[in-house]
N, C-alpha and C positions, 0 to 999 in steps of 0.2 A: 555050539554052547561056548559062552564067555568062562571063563577059568580068571577068577580074582589074582592075578598076577600083581608082583609089586608097583610094575608100570601102571596098571589101572586103578590099584589101590592109589598111588600117588595123584591120580586124576580125581579120582574121588575126594581126596583130602583137599586137594586144592580148588574144586569147585565150591565143598562146604565152606572152606576158609573165608573164600571169596562172599558166598551168602551171609554169611557170621559177621565178616568186616560192613556189608553192605547193612545190617540192622545193628551194628554197634554193640556187639556181646561175644565178649571171647571165649571161644569153646573149646572142650576137648573131643578130637573126633577119633575114632579107631575104626577099621575097617578088617574084617577076619574072613577065612575061607573057610568053604564049606564043611572044614573038619573042628570048624570053632578057633583056628589056630591064627593069633594075630598077625596080620601082613602089613600092617602100618599105623601108626600113632602120632597124632600130632596134638601139642596142647600149645596152644595160643598164648602168648604173654598176657599176666595176668588172670588167666582163665582158672575158675576155683579148684583149689588141689582136691578136693573130695571128688571132683569132676572126672579125676583121670580113671579111678576104679568104675565108676558109674558108667563112664563114654564104653567101655571095656565090656560090662556085664550088659548094657542093653544089647550091644552087637552080639554078643553070646547067647543072650533069650531070643533075637531073633534068628539065629543060626539055629540054635537047638530045638526052639519049640515051633521053627518053620512059620512066623505069625510076627508081625509086628508089636512094639510095646504096649502100644495103645489098646489092640484086640485083648492083648493080655490083662491089661487092667479092668475092663468089662469083664471078662471070665473071671476073675479073681476075686470079686466083690462078693461080699457075704451071700449064700445062698446060691452062688453060679457054681457052674462046673470046675472050675479050677481055683476056687476060695481055699487058701493056705499057701499057694504053689510056690510064693515069694519065700518060703521058709525052706526051701528045697536047694538041692544042689549047692550046699555050703552057702546058702543066700546071696547067690549069683544068678537068680532070676530078678531081671526087673518088673515091676508093674506098676509104670507109667512112661508115659510116650517119649520117642527119641531113638528108639532100635527099631529098623528096618531091615528083613531081609533083602539079600540079593537074588533076583530070580530071572533065567533065561533057559528058553524055551520050555517055561512051566516049571523047573527045578531049581529048590534055592541051590544059590552054589557061593553065597556068602551073606555077610551082615555087615552095616554099619551102625554105629553106635553112637549118639552125640550128647553131649552133657556141657551145661555152664549157665543157660538162663531156665526161661519160665519152660514149661512142659509143651507148649504153643513154638517158643522160640527154638528149642531143640529138634521138634518136629520138622518145623520150616528149614534149617540148616539140614538135616539127615534128609530129608525128600529134595535137598537140592544135589548132594550124593549120588541119590540114587537116580534120578534122572541122570546125571552124567554117565552113571553107568549103563543107562536104558540106551545111552547114543554112544558109548565106545565101542 
């Protein structure tokens, strides 16, 4: 099983930043361990200040709910099973894409959260970090 160490987190941040540079969108990137503790955080130059908390909360959501925040969005719609969940946990649950759990051997061992662009751009950059984790 792969733990989310600082060395691993730095690799994920680097992969995410490379993808963010590629699409020309400055991002905030957060990497958390399985206890939702911050391991690494990076704010690219000119990334939105609001994205600092959003990125951390996306990663928190991915770890604590063991699902990506896009899936949370679907389940949080009116009439769905998690409707209203965004109002829990002191507002830390994010119900839009950009947070993805990190898994090893079928177990959630951490999470990555990215914010700064559109939801699609955030998901693209977060996915780059997950791909780096899968090959770490």
